[in-house]
The first five atom37 places (N, CA, C, CB, O) and aatype in JSON, in Angstrom:
{
  "aatype": [12, 1, 0, 18, 16, 17, 5, 5, 1, 10, 3, 10, 0, 6, 2, 6, 6, 6, 19, 9, 5, 19, 0, 1, 3, 13, 10, 0, 0, 10, 8, 8, 15, 3, 19, 0, 1, 10, 14, 3, 14, 4, 11, 14, 1, 11, 10, 10, 16, 0, 16, 3, 9, 7, 2, 18, 0, 13, 6, 10, 0, 1, 10, 3, 18, 6, 6, 12, 5, 7, 9, 0, 5, 10, 19, 8, 1, 10, 0, 0, 13, 13, 19, 15, 0, 2, 9, 1, 10, 15, 5, 9, 10, 0, 11, 16, 2, 3, 3, 3, 7, 6, 0, 5, 5, 15, 0],
  "atom_mask": [
    [1, 1, 1, 1, 1],
    [1, 1, 1, 1, 1],
    [1, 1, 1, 1, 1],
    [1, 1, 1, 1, 1],
    [1, 1, 1, 1, 1],
    [1, 1, 1, 1, 1],
    [1, 1, 1, 1, 1],
    [1, 1, 1, 1, 1],
    [1, 1, 1, 1, 1],
    [1, 1, 1, 1, 1],
    [1, 1, 1, 1, 1],
    [1, 1, 1, 1, 1],
    [1, 1, 1, 1, 1],
    [1, 1, 1, 1, 1],
    [1, 1, 1, 1, 1],
    [1, 1, 1, 1, 1],
    [1, 1, 1, 1, 1],
    [1, 1, 1, 1, 1],
    [1, 1, 1, 1, 1],
    [1, 1, 1, 1, 1],
    [1, 1, 1, 1, 1],
    [1, 1, 1, 1, 1],
    [1, 1, 1, 1, 1],
    [1, 1, 1, 1, 1],
    [1, 1, 1, 1, 1],
    [1, 1, 1, 1, 1],
    [1, 1, 1, 1, 1],
    [1, 1, 1, 1, 1],
    [1, 1, 1, 1, 1],
    [1, 1, 1, 1, 1],
    [1, 1, 1, 1, 1],
    [1, 1, 1, 1, 1],
    [1, 1, 1, 1, 1],
    [1, 1, 1, 1, 1],
    [1, 1, 1, 1, 1],
    [1, 1, 1, 1, 1],
    [1, 1, 1, 1, 1],
    [1, 1, 1, 1, 1],
    [1, 1, 1, 1, 1],
    [1, 1, 1, 1, 1],
    [1, 1, 1, 1, 1],
    [1, 1, 1, 1, 1],
    [1, 1, 1, 1, 1],
    [1, 1, 1, 1, 1],
    [1, 1, 1, 1, 1],
    [1, 1, 1, 1, 1],
    [1, 1, 1, 1, 1],
    [1, 1, 1, 1, 1],
    [1, 1, 1, 1, 1],
    [1, 1, 1, 1, 1],
    [1, 1, 1, 1, 1],
    [1, 1, 1, 1, 1],
    [1, 1, 1, 1, 1],
    [1, 1, 1, 0, 1],
    [1, 1, 1, 1, 1],
    [1, 1, 1, 1, 1],
    [1, 1, 1, 1, 1],
    [1, 1, 1, 1, 1],
    [1, 1, 1, 1, 1],
    [1, 1, 1, 1, 1],
    [1, 1, 1, 1, 1],
    [1, 1, 1, 1, 1],
    [1, 1, 1, 1, 1],
    [1, 1, 1, 1, 1],
    [1, 1, 1, 1, 1],
    [1, 1, 1, 1, 1],
    [1, 1, 1, 1, 1],
    [1, 1, 1, 1, 1],
    [1, 1, 1, 1, 1],
    [1, 1, 1, 0, 1],
    [1, 1, 1, 1, 1],
    [1, 1, 1, 1, 1],
    [1, 1, 1, 1, 1],
    [1, 1, 1, 1, 1],
    [1, 1, 1, 1, 1],
    [1, 1, 1, 1, 1],
    [1, 1, 1, 1, 1],
    [1, 1, 1, 1, 1],
    [1, 1, 1, 1, 1],
    [1, 1, 1, 1, 1],
    [1, 1, 1, 1, 1],
    [1, 1, 1, 1, 1],
    [1, 1, 1, 1, 1],
    [1, 1, 1, 1, 1],
    [1, 1, 1, 1, 1],
    [1, 1, 1, 1, 1],
    [1, 1, 1, 1, 1],
    [1, 1, 1, 1, 1],
    [1, 1, 1, 1, 1],
    [1, 1, 1, 1, 1],
    [1, 1, 1, 1, 1],
    [1, 1, 1, 1, 1],
    [1, 1, 1, 1, 1],
    [1, 1, 1, 1, 1],
    [1, 1, 1, 1, 1],
    [1, 1, 1, 1, 1],
    [1, 1, 1, 1, 1],
    [1, 1, 1, 1, 1],
    [1, 1, 1, 1, 1],
    [1, 1, 1, 1, 1],
    [1, 1, 1, 0, 1],
    [1, 1, 1, 1, 1],
    [1, 1, 1, 1, 1],
    [1, 1, 1, 1, 1],
    [1, 1, 1, 1, 1],
    [1, 1, 1, 1, 1],
    [1, 1, 1, 1, 1]
  ],
  "atom_positions": [
    [[-12.16, 22.39, 3.15], [-12.24, 20.98, 2.87], [-13.16, 20.32, 3.91], [-10.84, 20.34, 2.87], [-13.05, 20.6, 5.1]],
    [[-14.05, 19.47, 3.46], [-15.02, 18.82, 4.31], [-14.48, 17.48, 4.81], [-16.35, 18.62, 3.57], [-13.89, 16.72, 4.04]],
    [[-14.68, 17.22, 6.09], [-14.29, 15.92, 6.64], [-15.47, 14.97, 6.54], [-13.8, 16.06, 8.13], [-16.59, 15.31, 6.92]],
    [[-15.22, 13.79, 6.05], [-16.26, 12.78, 5.9], [-16.07, 11.69, 6.95], [-16.24, 12.17, 4.49], [-14.96, 11.37, 7.35]],
    [[-17.2, 11.13, 7.38], [-17.13, 9.97, 8.26], [-16.78, 8.76, 7.4], [-18.48, 9.75, 9.03], [-16.82, 8.83, 6.17]],
    [[-16.42, 7.67, 8.05], [-16.11, 6.45, 7.31], [-17.34, 5.97, 6.55], [-15.59, 5.34, 8.25], [-17.23, 5.51, 5.42]],
    [[-18.52, 6.06, 7.17], [-19.74, 5.63, 6.5], [-20.02, 6.5, 5.27], [-20.93, 5.67, 7.46], [-20.43, 5.98, 4.23]],
    [[-19.82, 7.79, 5.4], [-20.01, 8.68, 4.25], [-19.05, 8.33, 3.12], [-19.83, 10.14, 4.66], [-19.43, 8.34, 1.95]],
    [[-17.82, 8.03, 3.48], [-16.86, 7.64, 2.44], [-17.3, 6.36, 1.74], [-15.46, 7.45, 3.04], [-17.16, 6.25, 0.52]],
    [[-17.82, 5.39, 2.5], [-18.34, 4.17, 1.88], [-19.52, 4.49, 0.97], [-18.76, 3.14, 2.96], [-19.62, 3.98, -0.15]],
    [[-20.42, 5.34, 1.45], [-21.6, 5.69, 0.66], [-21.23, 6.4, -0.65], [-22.52, 6.58, 1.48], [-21.94, 6.27, -1.65]],
    [[-20.14, 7.12, -0.64], [-19.7, 7.85, -1.84], [-18.92, 6.97, -2.82], [-18.84, 9.02, -1.44], [-18.75, 7.33, -3.98]],
    [[-18.45, 5.82, -2.35], [-17.68, 4.92, -3.22], [-18.59, 4.43, -4.35], [-17.1, 3.7, -2.41], [-19.73, 4.03, -4.11]],
    [[-18.07, 4.46, -5.56], [-18.87, 4.12, -6.73], [-18.51, 2.78, -7.36], [-18.72, 5.18, -7.76], [-19.22, 2.29, -8.24]],
    [[-17.42, 2.17, -6.89], [-17.03, 0.88, -7.45], [-16.23, 0.09, -6.41], [-16.19, 1.06, -8.76], [-15.89, 0.61, -5.34]],
    [[-15.94, -1.16, -6.75], [-15.25, -2.06, -5.83], [-13.91, -1.48, -5.39], [-15.04, -3.42, -6.47], [-13.56, -1.54, -4.21]],
    [[-13.16, -0.93, -6.31], [-11.84, -0.42, -5.98], [-11.91, 0.72, -4.96], [-11.13, 0.07, -7.24], [-11.07, 0.81, -4.08]],
    [[-12.92, 1.57, -5.09], [-13.06, 2.68, -4.14], [-13.43, 2.17, -2.75], [-14.11, 3.68, -4.64], [-12.92, 2.69, -1.76]],
    [[-14.3, 1.18, -2.67], [-14.65, 0.6, -1.36], [-13.42, -0.03, -0.73], [-15.79, -0.44, -1.5], [-13.17, 0.15, 0.46]],
    [[-12.65, -0.76, -1.51], [-11.43, -1.38, -1.0], [-10.46, -0.32, -0.48], [-10.74, -2.24, -2.09], [-9.84, -0.5, 0.56]],
    [[-10.33, 0.79, -1.19], [-9.43, 1.85, -0.75], [-9.9, 2.48, 0.55], [-9.3, 2.92, -1.83], [-9.09, 2.77, 1.43]],
    [[-11.21, 2.7, 0.69], [-11.74, 3.23, 1.95], [-11.45, 2.26, 3.09], [-13.27, 3.5, 1.84], [-11.06, 2.68, 4.18]],
    [[-11.63, 0.97, 2.84], [-11.36, -0.04, 3.87], [-9.88, -0.04, 4.25], [-11.79, -1.44, 3.38], [-9.54, -0.15, 5.43]],
    [[-9.01, 0.07, 3.27], [-7.58, 0.13, 3.56], [-7.24, 1.37, 4.4], [-6.76, 0.14, 2.25], [-6.46, 1.29, 5.34]],
    [[-7.84, 2.5, 4.03], [-7.61, 3.74, 4.78], [-8.1, 3.6, 6.23], [-8.31, 4.92, 4.09], [-7.47, 4.08, 7.17]],
    [[-9.26, 2.94, 6.38], [-9.81, 2.72, 7.72], [-8.82, 1.93, 8.57], [-11.17, 1.97, 7.63], [-8.55, 2.3, 9.71]],
    [[-8.3, 0.85, 8.02], [-7.33, 0.04, 8.76], [-6.05, 0.81, 9.05], [-7.01, -1.24, 7.99], [-5.47, 0.69, 10.13]],
    [[-5.61, 1.6, 8.09], [-4.38, 2.38, 8.27], [-4.54, 3.43, 9.36], [-3.97, 3.06, 6.95], [-3.56, 3.85, 9.98]],
    [[-5.77, 3.86, 9.6], [-6.03, 4.89, 10.62], [-6.06, 4.32, 12.04], [-7.34, 5.59, 10.32], [-6.05, 5.08, 13.01]],
    [[-6.09, 3.0, 12.17], [-6.09, 2.4, 13.5], [-4.74, 2.63, 14.17], [-6.4, 0.89, 13.43], [-3.69, 2.58, 13.53]],
    [[-4.79, 2.87, 15.44], [-3.55, 3.07, 16.18], [-2.83, 1.73, 16.33], [-3.84, 3.71, 17.58], [-3.46, 0.71, 16.6]],
    [[-1.52, 1.74, 16.15], [-0.75, 0.49, 16.19], [-0.9, -0.25, 17.52], [0.72, 0.78, 15.94], [-0.85, -1.48, 17.54]],
    [[-1.08, 0.47, 18.61], [-1.25, -0.21, 19.9], [-2.6, -0.94, 19.96], [-1.14, 0.8, 21.05], [-2.7, -1.98, 20.61]],
    [[-3.62, -0.4, 19.3], [-4.91, -1.1, 19.23], [-4.8, -2.36, 18.39], [-6.0, -0.17, 18.65], [-5.31, -3.41, 18.77]],
    [[-4.14, -2.25, 17.26], [-3.96, -3.41, 16.39], [-3.2, -4.51, 17.11], [-3.22, -3.01, 15.09], [-3.52, -5.69, 16.97]],
    [[-2.2, -4.15, 17.88], [-1.39, -5.13, 18.6], [-2.21, -5.9, 19.63], [-0.21, -4.45, 19.3], [-1.9, -7.05, 19.93]],
    [[-3.25, -5.29, 20.17], [-4.09, -5.94, 21.18], [-5.12, -6.88, 20.58], [-4.79, -4.9, 22.02], [-5.74, -7.66, 21.31]],
    [[-5.33, -6.83, 19.3], [-6.35, -7.66, 18.67], [-5.94, -9.13, 18.62], [-6.64, -7.16, 17.25], [-4.77, -9.44, 18.37]],
    [[-6.88, -10.04, 18.86], [-6.57, -11.46, 18.68], [-6.36, -11.75, 17.2], [-7.71, -12.36, 19.26], [-6.82, -11.0, 16.34]],
    [[-5.65, -12.82, 16.91], [-5.29, -13.13, 15.52], [-6.45, -13.09, 14.52], [-4.67, -14.49, 15.48], [-6.28, -12.54, 13.44]],
    [[-7.63, -13.66, 14.84], [-8.71, -13.63, 13.85], [-9.19, -12.21, 13.51], [-9.88, -14.44, 14.35], [-9.84, -12.0, 12.48]],
    [[-8.87, -11.26, 14.38], [-9.32, -9.87, 14.17], [-8.26, -8.98, 13.53], [-9.73, -9.27, 15.49], [-8.55, -7.86, 13.1]],
    [[-7.04, -9.49, 13.46], [-5.95, -8.66, 12.93], [-6.25, -8.24, 11.49], [-4.61, -9.42, 13.0], [-6.76, -9.03, 10.7]],
    [[-5.92, -7.0, 11.17], [-6.1, -6.55, 9.78], [-5.33, -7.44, 8.82], [-5.66, -5.09, 9.62], [-4.28, -7.99, 9.16]],
    [[-5.86, -7.56, 7.63], [-5.21, -8.38, 6.6], [-5.23, -7.62, 5.29], [-5.93, -9.76, 6.45], [-5.85, -6.56, 5.17]],
    [[-4.54, -8.16, 4.31], [-4.51, -7.52, 3.0], [-5.9, -7.55, 2.39], [-3.49, -8.21, 2.06], [-6.6, -8.57, 2.43]],
    [[-6.29, -6.43, 1.83], [-7.58, -6.31, 1.17], [-7.32, -6.04, -0.31], [-8.45, -5.19, 1.81], [-6.94, -4.94, -0.7]],
    [[-7.54, -7.06, -1.11], [-7.3, -6.94, -2.55], [-8.59, -6.99, -3.36], [-6.36, -8.03, -3.01], [-8.68, -6.43, -4.45]],
    [[-9.6, -7.68, -2.82], [-10.85, -7.87, -3.56], [-12.05, -7.69, -2.63], [-10.88, -9.26, -4.23], [-11.91, -7.6, -1.41]],
    [[-13.23, -7.66, -3.24], [-14.46, -7.6, -2.47], [-14.6, -8.83, -1.58], [-15.68, -7.47, -3.39], [-15.13, -8.74, -0.48]],
    [[-14.14, -9.96, -2.04], [-14.19, -11.19, -1.26], [-13.39, -11.06, 0.02], [-13.68, -12.38, -2.09], [-13.8, -11.56, 1.07]],
    [[-12.24, -10.4, -0.04], [-11.43, -10.18, 1.16], [-12.21, -9.38, 2.2], [-10.12, -9.45, 0.8], [-12.15, -9.69, 3.4]],
    [[-12.93, -8.37, 1.75], [-13.73, -7.55, 2.67], [-14.87, -8.39, 3.26], [-14.29, -6.31, 1.95], [-15.11, -8.33, 4.47]],
    [[-15.54, -9.14, 2.43], [-16.63, -9.99, 2.9], [-16.16, -11.03, 3.9], [0.0, 0.0, 0.0], [-16.82, -11.25, 4.92]],
    [[-15.04, -11.66, 3.62], [-14.5, -12.66, 4.54], [-14.11, -12.05, 5.88], [-13.29, -13.35, 3.92], [-14.39, -12.63, 6.93]],
    [[-13.48, -10.88, 5.85], [-13.07, -10.21, 7.09], [-14.31, -9.79, 7.87], [-12.17, -8.99, 6.79], [-14.35, -9.95, 9.09]],
    [[-15.31, -9.24, 7.19], [-16.56, -8.85, 7.85], [-17.18, -10.05, 8.55], [-17.55, -8.24, 6.84], [-17.62, -9.95, 9.7]],
    [[-17.22, -11.19, 7.87], [-17.79, -12.41, 8.45], [-17.0, -12.85, 9.67], [-17.83, -13.53, 7.41], [-17.59, -13.18, 10.71]],
    [[-15.69, -12.87, 9.56], [-14.84, -13.28, 10.69], [-15.08, -12.39, 11.91], [-13.36, -13.25, 10.29], [-15.18, -12.89, 13.03]],
    [[-15.16, -11.09, 11.69], [-15.36, -10.16, 12.8], [-16.76, -10.28, 13.39], [-15.12, -8.73, 12.33], [-16.92, -10.22, 14.61]],
    [[-17.76, -10.45, 12.55], [-19.15, -10.48, 13.01], [-19.47, -11.74, 13.8], [-20.09, -10.36, 11.84], [-20.36, -11.72, 14.65]],
    [[-18.77, -12.81, 13.55], [-19.11, -14.07, 14.23], [-18.4, -14.25, 15.57], [-18.76, -15.23, 13.33], [-18.63, -15.25, 16.25]],
    [[-17.56, -13.32, 15.96], [-16.83, -13.44, 17.22], [-17.73, -13.13, 18.42], [-15.62, -12.5, 17.22], [-18.71, -12.4, 18.3]],
    [[-17.39, -13.69, 19.55], [-18.08, -13.43, 20.8], [-17.36, -12.27, 21.5], [-18.14, -14.71, 21.71], [-16.29, -12.46, 22.08]],
    [[-17.95, -11.1, 21.43], [-17.3, -9.9, 21.97], [-17.18, -9.92, 23.48], [-18.07, -8.66, 21.54], [-16.28, -9.3, 24.04]],
    [[-18.07, -10.62, 24.14], [-18.04, -10.65, 25.6], [-16.77, -11.33, 26.14], [-19.28, -11.37, 26.14], [-16.36, -11.08, 27.27]],
    [[-16.17, -12.17, 25.33], [-14.94, -12.85, 25.77], [-13.69, -12.0, 25.53], [-14.8, -14.18, 25.04], [-12.59, -12.41, 25.89]],
    [[-13.85, -10.84, 24.94], [-12.71, -10.01, 24.57], [-12.54, -8.87, 25.56], [-12.88, -9.45, 23.15], [-12.94, -7.73, 25.31]],
    [[-11.94, -9.19, 26.67], [-11.74, -8.21, 27.72], [-10.95, -7.0, 27.22], [-11.02, -8.86, 28.9], [-9.83, -7.14, 26.73]],
    [[-11.55, -5.84, 27.34], [-10.87, -4.6, 27.03], [-10.8, -4.21, 25.56], [0.0, 0.0, 0.0], [-10.44, -3.08, 25.25]],
    [[-11.14, -5.12, 24.65], [-11.07, -4.76, 23.23], [-12.37, -5.0, 22.49], [-9.96, -5.53, 22.55], [-12.43, -4.87, 21.27]],
    [[-13.42, -5.35, 23.22], [-14.7, -5.65, 22.58], [-15.2, -4.47, 21.77], [-15.74, -6.05, 23.64], [-15.72, -4.64, 20.67]],
    [[-15.06, -3.27, 22.3], [-15.54, -2.08, 21.59], [-14.79, -1.89, 20.27], [-15.38, -0.83, 22.48], [-15.4, -1.56, 19.26]],
    [[-13.49, -2.09, 20.28], [-12.69, -1.97, 19.06], [-13.09, -3.03, 18.04], [-11.2, -2.08, 19.39], [-13.26, -2.72, 16.85]],
    [[-13.24, -4.26, 18.48], [-13.63, -5.33, 17.56], [-15.02, -5.07, 17.0], [-13.58, -6.71, 18.28], [-15.27, -5.3, 15.82]],
    [[-15.92, -4.59, 17.84], [-17.26, -4.26, 17.38], [-17.21, -3.15, 16.32], [-18.15, -3.84, 18.57], [-17.92, -3.2, 15.32]],
    [[-16.37, -2.15, 16.56], [-16.22, -1.05, 15.59], [-15.69, -1.57, 14.26], [-15.29, 0.04, 16.15], [-16.17, -1.17, 13.2]],
    [[-14.7, -2.46, 14.31], [-14.17, -3.08, 13.1], [-15.27, -3.86, 12.37], [-12.99, -4.01, 13.44], [-15.43, -3.75, 11.15]],
    [[-16.01, -4.66, 13.13], [-17.07, -5.47, 12.53], [-18.13, -4.58, 11.88], [-17.72, -6.38, 13.59], [-18.56, -4.85, 10.76]],
    [[-18.54, -3.54, 12.56], [-19.57, -2.64, 12.02], [-19.1, -2.0, 10.72], [-19.93, -1.55, 13.04], [-19.85, -1.92, 9.75]],
    [[-17.85, -1.55, 10.69], [-17.33, -0.93, 9.47], [-17.3, -1.94, 8.33], [-15.93, -0.36, 9.72], [-17.76, -1.64, 7.23]],
    [[-16.76, -3.12, 8.58], [-16.59, -4.08, 7.49], [-17.91, -4.69, 7.03], [-15.65, -5.18, 7.91], [-18.04, -5.07, 5.86]],
    [[-18.88, -4.81, 7.92], [-20.21, -5.22, 7.48], [-20.8, -4.13, 6.58], [-21.15, -5.49, 8.7], [-21.4, -4.44, 5.55]],
    [[-20.62, -2.86, 6.95], [-21.1, -1.75, 6.12], [-20.4, -1.74, 4.77], [-20.89, -0.41, 6.83], [-21.03, -1.49, 3.74]],
    [[-19.1, -2.0, 4.76], [-18.35, -2.04, 3.5], [-18.86, -3.17, 2.62], [-16.83, -2.21, 3.76], [-18.98, -3.02, 1.4]],
    [[-19.16, -4.31, 3.22], [-19.67, -5.45, 2.47], [-21.06, -5.14, 1.89], [-19.72, -6.7, 3.35], [-21.36, -5.52, 0.76]],
    [[-21.89, -4.46, 2.67], [-23.21, -4.05, 2.18], [-23.05, -3.1, 1.0], [-24.03, -3.39, 3.31], [-23.76, -3.22, 0.0]],
    [[-22.12, -2.15, 1.11], [-21.91, -1.19, 0.01], [-21.45, -1.92, -1.24], [-20.87, -0.12, 0.42], [-21.88, -1.59, -2.35]],
    [[-20.58, -2.9, -1.09], [-20.14, -3.68, -2.25], [-21.31, -4.42, -2.88], [-19.04, -4.68, -1.85], [-21.4, -4.52, -4.1]],
    [[-22.21, -4.94, -2.06], [-23.4, -5.63, -2.57], [-24.28, -4.66, -3.36], [-24.2, -6.26, -1.43], [-24.83, -5.02, -4.4]],
    [[-24.43, -3.44, -2.85], [-25.22, -2.43, -3.56], [-24.6, -2.1, -4.92], [-25.35, -1.15, -2.71], [-25.31, -1.99, -5.92]],
    [[-23.3, -1.95, -4.93], [-22.6, -1.63, -6.18], [-22.75, -2.78, -7.17], [-21.1, -1.35, -5.91], [-23.03, -2.56, -8.35]],
    [[-22.58, -4.0, -6.69], [-22.72, -5.17, -7.55], [-24.15, -5.28, -8.1], [-22.34, -6.45, -6.79], [-24.34, -5.57, -9.28]],
    [[-25.13, -5.05, -7.24], [-26.53, -5.12, -7.69], [-26.8, -4.08, -8.77], [-27.49, -4.91, -6.51], [-27.46, -4.37, -9.76]],
    [[-26.28, -2.87, -8.59], [-26.47, -1.81, -9.6], [-25.78, -2.18, -10.89], [-25.94, -0.46, -9.08], [-26.33, -1.97, -11.97]],
    [[-24.58, -2.73, -10.79], [-23.84, -3.15, -11.98], [-24.6, -4.24, -12.73], [-22.43, -3.66, -11.59], [-24.7, -4.2, -13.95]],
    [[-25.14, -5.2, -11.98], [-25.92, -6.27, -12.62], [-27.19, -5.71, -13.26], [-26.28, -7.35, -11.58], [-27.56, -6.14, -14.35]],
    [[-27.86, -4.77, -12.59], [-29.05, -4.15, -13.16], [-28.72, -3.41, -14.44], [-29.7, -3.19, -12.16], [-29.43, -3.51, -15.44]],
    [[-27.61, -2.66, -14.42], [-27.18, -1.9, -15.6], [-26.84, -2.84, -16.75], [-25.97, -1.02, -15.27], [-27.17, -2.56, -17.9]],
    [[-26.18, -3.97, -16.44], [-25.83, -4.95, -17.47], [-27.09, -5.58, -18.06], [-24.91, -6.05, -16.89], [-27.18, -5.78, -19.28]],
    [[-28.07, -5.89, -17.21], [-29.31, -6.48, -17.68], [-30.09, -5.54, -18.59], [0.0, 0.0, 0.0], [-30.66, -5.96, -19.59]],
    [[-30.12, -4.26, -18.23], [-30.82, -3.26, -19.04], [-30.12, -3.09, -20.39], [-30.88, -1.91, -18.31], [-30.78, -2.94, -21.42]],
    [[-28.8, -3.12, -20.38], [-28.04, -2.97, -21.63], [-28.3, -4.16, -22.54], [-26.53, -2.84, -21.34], [-28.41, -3.99, -23.76]],
    [[-28.4, -5.36, -21.99], [-28.66, -6.55, -22.81], [-30.08, -6.54, -23.35], [-28.42, -7.82, -22.0], [-30.3, -6.99, -24.48]],
    [[-31.04, -6.04, -22.59], [-32.42, -5.99, -23.04], [-32.61, -4.98, -24.16], [-33.32, -5.65, -21.9], [-33.44, -5.18, -25.06]],
    [[-31.85, -3.88, -24.12], [-32.02, -2.86, -25.16], [-31.22, -3.18, -26.41], [-31.6, -1.51, -24.63], [-31.37, -2.5, -27.42]],
    [[-30.38, -4.21, -26.36], [-29.57, -4.56, -27.54], [-30.33, -5.43, -28.51], [-28.31, -5.29, -27.12], [-29.8, -5.81, -29.55]]
  ]
}
């Protein structure tokens, strides 16, 4: 069995639900002591839709990491993952829109 990185798992996701599941798995893999150290805006939240991922990515990306003594690296890692997940969702949506447009043109 091959082990995949989180980025590889995102790259392999083919739809919104798969990206959301990878994001949930990523959060579930965090150690509880790391999660406990996170400030409230960084705490994991329920991920039900692509919008939830986008909102969390935005919240994490806009933080000032220099003010986060001892957890800046963790917050940066969270931000990097969720920005990547949001990009993957955008790619999937763009492909879906392209496919829909082609189907309408051929009809």
